[in-house]
TORLUMVO-789370 format. One line per field, with one value per atom (N, C-alpha, C): atom name; z, y, x. Coordinates in pm, 1 decimal. Each point is the difference from the previous one (the first is absolute). Last residue first. Layout:
REM TORLUMVO-789370
a (CA:...)
Z (Z:...)
Y (Y:...)
X (X:...)
***
This chain:
REM TORLUMVO-789370
a (N:CA:C:N:CA:C:N:CA:C:N:CA:C:N:CA:C:N:CA:C:N:CA:C:N:CA:C:N:CA:C:N:CA:C:N:CA:C:N:CA:C:N:CA:C:N:CA:C:N:CA:C:N:CA:C:N:CA:C:N:CA:C:N:CA:C:N:CA:C:N:CA:C:N:CA:C:N:CA:C:N:CA:C:N:CA:C:N:CA:C:N:CA:C:N:CA:C:N:CA:C:N:CA:C:N:CA:C:N:CA:C:N:CA:C:N:CA:C:N:CA:C:N:CA:C:N:CA:C:N:CA:C:N:CA:C:N:CA:C:N:CA:C:N:CA:C:N:CA:C:N:CA:C:N:CA:C:N:CA:C:N:CA:C:N:CA:C:N:CA:C:N:CA:C:N:CA:C:N:CA:C:N:CA:C:N:CA:C:N:CA:C:N:CA:C:N:CA:C:N:CA:C:N:CA:C:N:CA:C:N:CA:C:N:CA:C:N:CA:C:N:CA:C:N:CA:C:N:CA:C:N:CA:C:N:CA:C:N:CA:C:N:CA:C:N:CA:C:N:CA:C:N:CA:C:N:CA:C:N:CA:C:N:CA:C:N:CA:C:N:CA:C:N:CA:C:N:CA:C:N:CA:C:N:CA:C:N:CA:C:N:CA:C:N:CA:C:N:CA:C:N:CA:C:N:CA:C:N:CA:C:N:CA:C:N:CA:C:N:CA:C:N:CA:C:N:CA:C:N:CA:C:N:CA:C:N:CA:C:N:CA:C:N:CA:C:N:CA:C:N:CA:C:N:CA:C:N:CA:C:N:CA:C:N:CA:C:N:CA:C:N:CA:C:N:CA:C:N:CA:C:N:CA:C:N:CA:C:N:CA:C:N:CA:C:N:CA:C:N:CA:C:N:CA:C:N:CA:C:N:CA:C:N:CA:C:N:CA:C:N:CA:C:N:CA:C:N:CA:C:N:CA:C:N:CA:C:N:CA:C:N:CA:C:N:CA:C:N:CA:C:N:CA:C:N:CA:C:N:CA:C:N:CA:C:N:CA:C:N:CA:C:N:CA:C:N:CA:C:N:CA:C:N:CA:C:N:CA:C:N:CA:C:N:CA:C:N:CA:C:N:CA:C:N:CA:C:N:CA:C:N:CA:C:N:CA:C:N:CA:C:N:CA:C:N:CA:C:N:CA:C:N:CA:C:N:CA:C:N:CA:C:N:CA:C:N:CA:C:N:CA:C:N:CA:C:N:CA:C:N:CA:C:N:CA:C:N:CA:C:N:CA:C:N:CA:C:N:CA:C:N:CA:C:N:CA:C:N:CA:C:N:CA:C:N:CA:C:N:CA:C:N:CA:C:N:CA:C:N:CA:C:N:CA:C:N:CA:C:N:CA:C:N:CA:C:N:CA:C:N:CA:C:N:CA:C:N:CA:C:N:CA:C:N:CA:C:N:CA:C:N:CA:C:N:CA:C:N:CA:C:N:CA:C:N:CA:C:N:CA:C:N:CA:C:N:CA:C:N:CA:C:N:CA:C:N:CA:C:N:CA:C:N:CA:C:N:CA:C)
Z (1324.9:117.5:131.6:-415.5:52.8:170.1:-311.7:142.5:50.5:-268.7:-47.8:149.2:-74.0:-8.6:20.6:-16.2:190.7:-54.4:-349.0:3.5:143.3:-209.7:77.6:13.6:-329.7:92.8:18.9:-132.2:-32.8:94.0:-198.0:108.2:-48.8:-28.6:-113.4:112.7:92.0:-16.1:-73.8:-131.4:57.3:34.0:-88.3:9.6:59.3:109.7:0.3:5.4:-107.5:87.3:-29.0:-233.7:100.1:99.9:-493.5:60.5:116.9:-74.7:-107.7:73.6:10.7:95.7:-127.5:75.7:-116.5:121.6:-40.9:83.9:-107.7:-70.4:-62.5:77.9:114.6:-10.2:-42.5:147.7:-132.3:17.9:32.5:-7.9:-48.0:273.5:-119.0:22.6:233.5:-72.8:-70.7:285.7:34.0:-148.2:436.4:-136.1:-44.5:415.7:18.1:-180.5:101.9:84.3:-47.4:-430.4:162.2:91.6:-469.1:78.4:120.0:-224.4:-160.7:88.3:210.1:-14.5:-77.5:388.4:-148.3:-22.4:374.9:-24.3:-196.7:271.2:-26.8:-57.3:112.5:26.5:2.5:-181.0:44.9:45.1:-104.6:-16.1:90.1:-7.4:-58.7:73.0:-242.6:56.8:51.0:-148.7:-26.0:88.5:2.1:-143.0:-37.9:416.6:-20.5:-156.8:250.1:71.2:-72.1:-165.7:23.2:24.9:-117.9:42.6:41.2:-399.0:167.7:31.4:-505.3:118.7:161.5:-426.7:47.8:39.2:-188.9:11.6:-11.5:8.1:81.9:26.2:-224.5:-23.9:137.3:-190.3:108.7:9.5:-404.3:95.0:98.2:-148.2:-68.2:115.6:-167.8:46.2:-24.0:-147.1:107.3:96.1:-468.5:109.3:131.2:-342.8:-59.1:100.7:55.0:33.3:-45.9:-74.4:125.6:15.5:-414.7:27.2:141.6:-176.1:-33.9:38.7:94.2:87.3:-31.4:-283.6:146.9:45.4:-441.9:5.7:162.1:-25.2:-3.5:-3.7:-19.0:138.8:-24.9:-389.1:78.8:136.2:-323.6:-24.3:109.6:40.7:38.7:-21.9:-125.1:123.4:76.4:-476.3:-0.6:173.1:-143.1:-75.3:94.5:32.4:126.4:-52.3:-360.7:173.3:110.6:-505.2:62.8:155.6:-234.2:73.2:44.5:-246.1:-33.6:171.4:-93.1:1.6:-47.5:-2.7:127.6:8.0:-300.3:1.7:121.8:-28.4:-165.1:-30.3:495.6:-55.9:-160.6:213.8:52.7:-59.6:-127.3:-46.4:21.2:274.7:-156.6:-44.3:365.6:32.3:-138.5:2.4:32.7:2.4:-11.6:-143.7:21.5:417.3:-129.4:-105.2:260.1:72.7:-83.3:-109.0:-50.6:74.8:138.0:-128.8:-102.3:442.9:18.9:-139.7:90.7:16.5:2.8:-61.0:-120.6:6.4:392.2:-100.1:-141.3:352.1:40.4:-117.7:-1.5:-24.1:13.2:111.2:-89.2:-66.1:485.6:-87.9:-129.7:219.3:38.3:-68.6:-47.4:-74.5:29.8:276.6:-138.2:-81.9:500.2:-66.8:-165.5:316.2:-12.3:-84.2:75.2:-114.2:38.1:375.2:-60.5:-151.4:255.7:72.8:-109.0:-149.9:42.0:54.3:23.3:-139.1:-39.2:398.5:9.7:-147.4:108.8:27.8:7.8:-158.5:-136.3:115.9:239.0:-91.6:-129.7:406.4:51.9:-144.1:-106.4:54.2:13.8:-31.3:-120.6:2.2:309.3:7.4:-128.4:171.8:124.7:-58.0:-198.0:-11.8:75.0:35.5:-136.7:-20.4:395.2:12.8:-113.2:14.1:75.9:40.0:-210.3:-109.9:101.6:251.1:-132.0:-94.4:327.5:44.5:-112.6:-65.5:-10.3:76.1:-48.4:-110.2:-41.8:428.5:-77.0:-133.5:159.2:73.8:-2.0:-215.7:-54.4:86.1:128.2:-163.2:-26.7:393.4:17.0:-103.4:-82.4:29.9:89.5:-149.6:-120.2:-8.5:405.6:-107.4:-122.7:285.6:40.7:-90.3:-143.6:-41.5:118.6:9.4:-152.7:-2.7:393.0:26.3:-141.6:54.2:93.2:-35.0:-194.2:-75.7:53.9:235.9:-104.4:-101.8:354.3:58.0:-81.9:-102.4:16.6:62.5:-87.0:-143.3:47.1:325.6:-50.5:-144.3:266.0:18.5:-70.3:-163.1:-35.3:61.9:147.9:-167.2:1.9:371.4:1.3:-140.1:-12.4:46.6:40.2:-175.9:-108.2:51.0:131.3:39.4:-103.4:223.1:-98.6:-1.7:373.0:-87.9:-149.4:368.8:86.8:-130.6:-110.6:58.5:44.2:-42.8:-120.9:0.3:342.4:-51.6:-116.9:202.8:88.9:-74.7:-209.0:-13.2:81.5:134.5:-134.8:-94.5:553.8:-102.9:-139.9:482.7:-93.8:-87.0:460.7:-130.6:-57.2:550.0:-140.7:-140.9:483.4:-111.1:-79.8:559.1:-164.1:-57.5:481.3:-55.7:-135.5:360.4:-49.6:-81.8:392.7:-51.1:-78.2:136.1:29.3:-113.7:253.7:-64.7:-25.3:181.3:50.1:-112.5:14.1:-34.3:39.4:196.0:-136.2:-95.6:501.8:-40.7:-170.0:287.8:-65.2:-58.9:201.7:110.6:-32.6:-252.6:28.6:131.1:-246.0:23.1:110.3:-82.0:-58.0:58.4:149.8:-16.4:-63.3:-53.6:19.0:39.2:9.0:-64.5:55.4:12.9:87.8:-92.8:-120.4:-25.7:62.8:90.6:-89.9:-58.3:499.6:-119.2:-55.9:357.4:-50.9:-140.1:469.3:-114.8:-63.6:478.2:-73.9:-133.4)
Y (-4269.2:53.8:-42.1:-188.2:-68.9:111.8:152.6:-90.6:-70.4:470.4:-128.6:-107.6:508.7:-64.2:-147.2:324.5:-22.5:-58.8:288.5:-100.4:-30.3:255.0:49.9:-159.2:212.0:-120.6:40.4:411.3:-92.5:-143.7:512.1:-129.6:-85.3:508.1:-83.4:-146.7:578.5:-157.1:-79.9:480.4:-154.4:-96.8:508.7:-28.1:-120.9:316.0:-188.5:53.8:405.8:-17.4:-204.5:316.1:-64.1:-26.3:35.7:69.9:-107.6:-221.9:164.0:84.8:-589.6:119.5:98.5:-544.5:158.4:95.6:-614.1:77.1:203.0:-550.2:110.2:79.4:-433.3:62.7:92.4:-431.5:-9.8:107.6:-112.0:107.8:-78.0:-292.3:47.6:131.3:-91.8:-112.3:-26.6:350.9:-10.8:-117.0:45.8:10.8:-18.1:-98.9:114.2:84.1:-416.6:-12.8:198.4:-303.7:40.6:2.4:-253.2:152.0:29.0:-418.7:46.2:196.2:-382.1:-19.1:60.9:68.8:13.2:-41.1:20.3:-27.9:47.6:327.8:-166.0:-65.9:411.4:-18.0:-172.6:400.5:-146.1:-11.4:419.2:-70.2:-177.0:545.7:-155.8:-58.8:483.4:-80.4:-123.1:454.4:-109.7:-68.0:419.5:-21.6:-167.0:181.1:123.3:-4.9:-336.2:-7.0:154.4:-366.3:181.2:-7.9:-415.2:78.1:90.7:-87.3:-38.7:61.2:-212.6:128.9:-50.8:-244.2:-21.4:113.7:75.9:-130.8:3.6:415.5:-71.1:-120.9:534.9:-127.6:-49.6:336.6:-22.8:-173.9:385.5:-99.2:-68.7:499.2:-126.8:-87.2:541.2:-144.0:-58.7:416.4:-54.4:-81.3:145.7:35.8:2.5:-230.7:104.5:136.7:-451.6:11.9:131.4:-186.1:-25.8:110.4:-175.0:164.1:-7.2:-377.1:143.1:138.1:-395.0:-8.3:116.6:-71.0:34.4:-1.9:-140.4:102.1:60.2:-449.5:37.0:149.8:-241.4:-50.9:108.1:-67.4:111.9:-40.3:-296.1:154.7:78.6:-447.8:79.9:104.5:-128.8:27.0:-8.2:-96.8:99.0:84.6:-470.7:167.6:100.1:-383.7:49.8:71.4:-23.5:60.6:4.0:-162.0:189.9:14.4:-434.8:56.4:130.7:-391.5:98.1:15.2:-223.8:-47.8:48.0:199.1:-85.9:-96.7:466.0:-91.2:-86.9:355.2:-64.9:-88.3:128.4:-17.4:-55.5:187.4:-147.4:-45.1:481.4:-131.8:-170.2:335.8:35.4:-108.9:103.0:-64.8:-46.8:294.0:-153.7:-25.8:392.0:-29.4:-177.7:251.6:-2.4:-72.0:107.9:-118.8:14.5:354.4:-145.9:-106.5:416.6:-1.8:-107.7:123.5:-105.2:-25.4:223.8:-132.3:-79.7:509.8:-86.9:-115.2:216.5:-40.4:-45.4:133.0:-86.8:-39.2:401.7:-79.7:-152.5:341.3:38.7:-88.3:18.1:-50.6:-44.5:258.0:-117.2:-57.9:410.3:-17.6:-146.7:201.0:10.1:-48.4:73.0:-121.3:-17.1:343.7:-29.2:-105.4:272.3:-30.5:-30.9:103.5:-15.7:-55.9:271.0:-128.1:-65.3:419.0:-79.9:-121.8:296.2:-38.7:-112.8:281.9:-125.7:-108.8:369.4:-121.2:-103.9:423.3:-55.2:-169.2:284.2:-105.5:-2.3:238.3:-108.8:-111.7:430.0:-71.7:-150.7:388.3:-81.2:-100.1:185.5:-52.7:-65.9:305.0:-112.9:-133.6:470.1:-77.5:-122.3:248.5:10.6:-106.2:236.2:-88.2:-106.4:364.0:-116.5:-88.7:408.1:-97.8:-94.1:215.1:-10.9:-76.4:253.2:-100.6:-75.6:407.2:-102.6:-158.4:378.0:-71.8:-117.1:287.0:-85.3:-93.3:337.3:-144.0:-33.4:347.4:-76.0:-149.6:306.2:-26.8:-56.8:276.3:-175.3:-44.9:398.2:-135.1:-129.4:426.5:-30.8:-159.4:265.5:-34.4:-98.8:275.9:-92.4:-100.8:370.8:-145.9:-71.4:388.9:-51.1:-120.6:255.7:-87.8:-114.8:333.7:-116.3:-99.5:439.6:-59.5:-141.8:284.1:-52.8:-126.6:236.7:-92.4:-61.0:378.5:-92.2:-118.4:413.0:-61.9:-145.2:262.7:-74.5:-78.6:280.2:-93.0:-94.2:443.2:-96.6:-140.5:330.1:-57.1:-94.4:281.6:-146.6:-42.9:350.7:-114.7:-107.6:421.5:-72.9:-149.0:386.0:-97.7:-105.2:551.5:-113.3:-215.4:386.0:28.3:-77.5:-102.1:30.6:26.6:-54.6:-103.7:3.0:382.7:0.3:-183.0:259.4:-10.5:-16.8:-156.1:-32.9:50.6:162.2:-174.0:-41.9:455.7:-55.5:-99.3:69.9:15.7:27.4:136.2:-117.0:33.8:221.8:28.1:-109.0:59.9:-13.7:-14.4:314.5:-86.1:-37.2:93.3:88.9:-100.8:117.3:-102.3:46.6:396.5:-73.0:-97.1:387.3:-146.1:-93.5:577.6:-126.0:-126.4:512.4:-92.5:-145.5:504.7:-129.2:-60.1:413.4:-35.1:-101.2:141.5:15.0:-39.4:-198.9:75.4:25.8:-171.3:-59.4:123.0:34.0:-8.7:-105.6:167.3:-92.6:-71.8:439.7:-13.6:-157.2:125.2:9.6:-31.5:221.4:-138.9:71.0:116.8:13.3:-45.9:-24.8:-31.7:73.4:168.7:-26.6:-76.5:329.3:-155.4:-120.9:495.6:-31.2:-135.2:106.9:29.2:-29.8:196.6:-151.8:65.6:268.3:36.8:-204.0:218.7:-114.8:26.2)
X (2375.6:71.2:-115.0:-76.6:112.5:66.8:-417.4:-19.6:89.5:37.8:38.5:-40.5:-230.7:167.4:17.7:-382.2:49.8:135.0:-332.4:72.1:9.7:-412.4:163.0:69.4:-461.4:63.6:128.4:-408.4:158.8:-32.8:-211.6:-40.1:107.6:7.1:10.7:-29.3:-158.7:110.0:-5.8:-202.5:-59.8:113.8:77.9:-180.9:-25.0:449.6:-41.1:-158.2:398.2:-136.5:-65.5:381.2:52.6:-95.4:-143.6:159.0:23.5:-397.1:-34.7:167.5:-80.9:16.7:-17.2:-167.4:51.2:6.5:-23.5:-32.7:21.8:-130.8:136.3:-92.5:-93.6:-73.1:107.1:137.5:-119.3:-70.0:527.1:-82.8:-140.2:452.4:-113.1:-47.0:350.6:51.3:-121.8:272.6:-157.2:74.2:271.8:-7.0:-134.4:199.2:-59.6:-3.2:267.3:-100.6:-3.6:166.1:80.3:-122.0:-102.9:28.7:54.0:-76.2:77.4:5.4:-186.3:133.2:94.9:-401.1:-1.0:135.8:-455.7:144.7:7.9:-377.4:25.3:154.8:-411.4:128.1:34.5:-433.6:75.3:144.8:-246.1:-112.5:54.0:183.9:34.8:-191.6:188.3:-106.8:27.9:338.5:-85.5:-130.5:257.0:21.3:-112.6:144.5:-45.2:-53.3:207.5:-111.7:-82.2:418.3:-2.4:-177.6:389.7:-158.4:39.0:328.1:-38.2:-102.6:76.6:-14.6:18.1:-115.0:122.2:65.6:-494.2:69.8:156.2:-249.7:31.2:59.5:-147.8:98.5:-38.8:-353.8:104.8:76.8:-234.8:-18.8:121.0:-145.3:59.6:1.2:-209.5:-47.0:62.1:35.3:63.4:-16.6:-106.3:-131.5:97.4:165.8:-1.9:-44.1:-68.8:149.3:-13.9:-387.9:19.4:93.7:-41.6:-60.0:10.0:152.0:136.8:-107.8:-249.4:122.1:92.0:-334.8:-35.1:81.6:88.2:7.2:-50.5:25.5:168.9:-22.2:-402.6:76.9:125.4:-217.4:-73.9:56.4:186.7:22.3:-82.3:-95.6:181.2:-36.2:-377.3:-30.8:198.5:-100.4:-35.6:-1.7:112.4:27.3:-10.8:-294.7:203.2:53.4:-356.3:-44.2:87.8:105.1:-47.0:-48.4:120.4:58.9:23.7:-446.3:182.3:52.5:-387.8:111.5:141.7:-476.1:61.3:114.9:-164.5:46.9:53.3:-296.0:3.2:82.2:-40.0:-133.0:34.7:387.7:-39.3:-145.6:152.9:51.7:-32.2:-182.2:-36.0:83.1:188.7:-123.3:-77.2:348.4:22.0:-105.4:-39.4:24.1:22.6:-48.7:-164.8:27.1:335.4:-22.5:-159.2:276.3:38.2:-40.8:-186.8:-34.1:127.7:64.2:-134.8:-34.3:398.6:15.7:-139.7:-2.3:47.1:12.7:-149.8:-82.2:63.2:267.9:-64.4:-86.5:211.0:109.7:-81.7:-273.3:48.5:69.9:-21.0:-138.4:-22.3:381.9:-21.0:-107.8:-2.3:120.0:44.0:-321.1:-101.1:152.2:-27.4:68.1:-95.9:-47.2:140.3:13.3:-399.3:46.1:100.9:-233.2:-21.0:-0.6:319.1:-18.8:-146.9:76.7:129.7:-4.9:-336.9:-34.1:154.8:-27.5:-105.8:21.5:269.0:35.9:-142.9:-88.8:92.4:40.8:-278.4:-43.5:10.7:221.3:-58.3:-110.9:230.9:95.1:-60.8:-292.5:73.7:142.4:-220.5:-93.1:48.5:304.8:-56.1:-67.2:49.5:103.7:-20.4:-320.5:-20.0:72.4:44.9:-82.9:-22.1:261.5:74.4:-111.3:-121.4:77.5:53.5:-305.3:-21.7:61.0:217.5:-89.4:-47.9:137.3:128.5:-49.0:-299.4:59.7:95.9:-130.3:-79.9:39.7:240.2:36.9:-123.1:-4.9:159.3:-19.9:-341.3:-12.4:119.2:77.3:-72.2:-54.9:266.6:94.9:-118.8:-175.8:26.8:94.9:-182.4:-105.7:71.3:274.5:-22.1:-125.5:127.5:136.0:-39.7:-329.3:72.8:30.9:-1.6:-121.9:9.6:331.1:8.5:-100.9:-80.9:90.0:50.4:-282.8:-86.6:134.6:113.0:-53.3:-47.1:202.5:122.4:-50.4:-260.7:48.0:97.3:-171.5:-52.7:2.7:358.9:-86.4:-81.7:68.4:102.7:-16.0:-269.0:-39.2:95.4:93.4:-145.3:5.7:272.8:74.4:-62.4:-157.5:98.8:34.3:-276.9:-9.0:-4.0:84.2:41.9:-47.2:16.7:-148.5:26.2:265.5:-121.9:-99.9:502.3:-124.8:-88.4:245.2:-39.1:-63.9:144.4:-141.3:-10.2:367.8:-88.2:-112.9:409.3:-31.1:-170.6:193.3:-92.9:-45.7:5.2:124.0:-58.4:-243.4:24.8:138.2:-4.0:-102.7:19.6:28.5:62.2:-98.2:42.3:-51.9:22.1:130.5:38.0:-93.4:-153.5:90.2:17.5:-19.9:-155.6:123.9:20.1:104.1:-62.2:-111.5:-56.5:112.7:53.7:73.9:-67.4:-197.1:26.5:91.3:-269.1:93.7:109.6:-420.5:-43.9:113.9:-129.5:82.9:-28.0:-421.8:127.3:100.8:-481.8:135.4:139.7:-433.5:-30.0:169.3:-40.6:-98.5:-38.6:507.3:-138.4:-102.9:498.7:-63.9:-151.7:508.5:-99.7:-147.6:552.7:-126.3:-95.6:517.0:-111.8:-155.4:385.9:-6.3:-64.1:21.2:-45.6:6.4:-115.9:130.9:-52.7:-294.9:19.1:134.2:-146.6:19.1:52.5:-216.2:79.4:-34.0)
***
């Protein structure tokens, strides 16, 4: 039996010599992929970007620390200024009162030089008026009591007694003047309050 011309001849290992072998296609890398493998450019760019980000982060942290330091300094400065204002808040009042004290000293000196004169009495009156004016200048005013309706927020009743002159619940006598600073009572007036006429 003769072999057909197209029949594959067996090889020494028993496989056909002309057999078509099916092989998987090989995918070759593209030019860009080859450049990416050969060229280190993209990796260098990433390193540079990371370094830049680290530097920006360090700069931001430095700015935050500086901002915190400035805020602390601002708070300390404000606290110091507030304490200074509170400490010396009464300096204007004290300065004005010192002038009254000077006048009182002059009155005493005048009395010592001439005890028969009226220098002391006039001086004391002047000082009293000056101190009262100074207190009013700084918002401290005397509470008007006599002839006013009794107000427990402004007056302290020491005694209540009948009166033919004053109606019931009216302050008939101011024993110690009260004062208020703006709208706040520093001390109430100590007063006698009328209970009205005994005839009633």
